[in-house]
N, C-alpha and C positions, 0 to 999 in steps of 0.2 A: 503305110510303111515309112514314108518320108517324115511324117509327124513323129513317129516313134523314134526314128534314128536321130532326129533333131533334139528330142527331149532327153534321150539317154546321155549324149555328151554334156548337156547342160547339167544334168544330175551328177555326172562324174566330176565336172568342174566345181559344182557346189560342195560335194564331198571332199574334194581335194582342198578347197579353200578352208572348209571347216577344220580339216586335219591340220593344215598349216597353222591356223590360228591357235589351236589347242597346243600344238608342239611349241609354238613361239611363246605361249603363256607359261608353259613349264620351264622353258629355257630362261625366260625373263625372271621368273620366281627364283630359280637357282642362282642366277648371276647378279640380279639387281635387288632382290628382296621383295617383300609383300607390298610395301607402300609405293614402290616405283613401278610396279607392274600395272600400268594403266592401259585403258583401251587403246589410246594413241600409240603407246610404246609397243604394244603387242601387234597392232596393225602395221607399224613401220617394220618391225622385225620379220613379219610374215610376208611383207611385200603386198599388202592388201589395203585398199582404201578404207578410211574410217567408216564411210557409208556402207560399204560391203560388209565390214566387220559388224556393224550394228544391225545389219539385216539378219545375220546369223545369231548375234548375241546382243540384244537391245541395251543391256546394262552391263556394267563391270561385274556385278554379282552373277549374272547369267553366264558370263565368260569364265569366271573363276570356278563356279560350281561345275560347269561342264568340264573344265580342265581337271578338277579334282577327280571326277569319274574316269576321265581318260588316263590320269596319272595312276589311279588304282589299277586299271586294266594293264597298263604298261608295266607297273611294278610286279604284278602277278605273272605276266608273261616273262619278265626278266628272271623271276624266281624259278620258273619252270625251265627256262633255258639253262640255268645253272646246273640242272641235273643231266644235261646232255653231254655225251662224250666224256664221262668221268673215267679216270684210269682205274685199272683193277688193283687189287692187293693193297699194300700199305700206303700207297700214295693217294688212295681214294679219299680218306678222311681229310687229309691236308687240302686236297683240291676242293672239297665241299666247303671247308672252313674258309679257305682263301677267297673263294668266289662270294661267299656270304659277306666277308669283310670288305672286299672290293666294291660290292654292290652298294654298301652303305657309305662308300666314299664317292659315289657317282652322282650325276646331276639329278636323277629322280629323287634320291634321298635328300639332297640339298634343297630341292624344290619343296618336298614334303616338310622339311624342317622349318621353312619359312611359314608354311601354313600352320604348323603346330604352334609356332611362336605367336602368330596373330590370334589363333584360337584361344590361347591362354587368357586373353583379356576381352574376348568377344563371345558372349554366351550363344548367340545365334549360330555363329560359325562353328563353335565347339560342338553344338548339338547336331550340326550337319555332318561333321567329319568323324565323330566318335564311332558311330556304327560302321562306317567304312573302314576305319583303322582297326576296329575289333575283328571284323571279317578278314581283313588283310593279315592280321596277326595269326589268326587260326590257320589260314591257308599257308602262310609262310612256315609256321611250325610243322604242319603236316608235310610240306615239301621237304623240309630239312630232315624230318624223321625218315622219309622214304629214301632220300639221298644217302643218309648215314646208315641206312638199314638198321635203325635202332628199334628196340622193343619199347614202344611208348607206354605200354601197360605197366612197365616197371617205374615206380615213382621217382627213384633217383635218376633214371635215364631221362624221364620226362623233364625233370628240372635241369639236367645238364644241357639238353637240347635248347631249352628256353634260355638258359644262361649264355649259350653260344650266340643266340640271336640278340640278347641284351648287350653282350660284349661287342658284337658287330656294330650296333647302334652307337655305343659309347666311342668306339674308335672312329666312327663316321663323324662324330662331333669334333674329335681331335683333328680331323682333316679339313675342317672348314676354314681355318685361318692359314694353315701352312700345309705343304705336302708332307704327309706323315706315312708315306707308303713303305719306307724301309722298316720302320719300327712295326708297322702293321703286319708286314710279312713275317717278321721275326716272332711276333706274338701268335700269328696263325700257325706257324710251325710248332711252337711250344704247346699251344692249346690242342692242336690236332693229336700230338703225342699223348697228352693227358686223356683225351677222349678215347683214343685207342686202348689205353690201359684200363679204363674204368667203365666204359659204356657197355650195356647189355645189348647184344645184337639179336636180330631175328633171323634165323637160318632159313634156307630155302624151303625146308620142310615145315616151317612155321613155329619151331620150338625155340625158346630163348637160348642164346649162346653168348658167353662172355667173349669180348674181344681178345685177340691173341690166338684164337683158333681160326685159321684161315678158311675153314669149311663154312663159316658164317658169311664169308665174302662172296 
């Protein structure tokens, strides 16, 4: 029993150290960029010795790739949280759009942007992240469809949901250099009104229903 109780705290400490290193990597990518996110920088930000860091991640590539997987999981969890506590009625669409837009102005998006930029000129990195990003895109689209209660079988609706996600990423780029939150919120309000006018919704009974009929909400 003593051996087990000693081992479990060590495992807990090891998991906590690994988690701290992964989160520090994402923070460094978002704030400092790809080139500046070195093992030494990450170790310092996590409050972990370089030796302990290299025990978990022997090379920078090991650390970065593990951080990419962690970032993917965190972005998916963030997307799922966006669907919690959505208001009813007319404010629902605006809340969904605003959360999507704000998420693309957050640190996880900024970290991902650094990775995308690096991957544009690195074939190995690009091959590593493309499948992850494609899966993330599918899951994000599905989450948006669910939150908007949209009928994704309708071609125009499918494209509008995807356009919403593309618009969110574009506004996220605009926020990289300066705080663009005021304009982003104005666009979110206008785009949500447009979606309310033209999206085809799925009713509780499963039949498609055009927005404007509150029974689809």
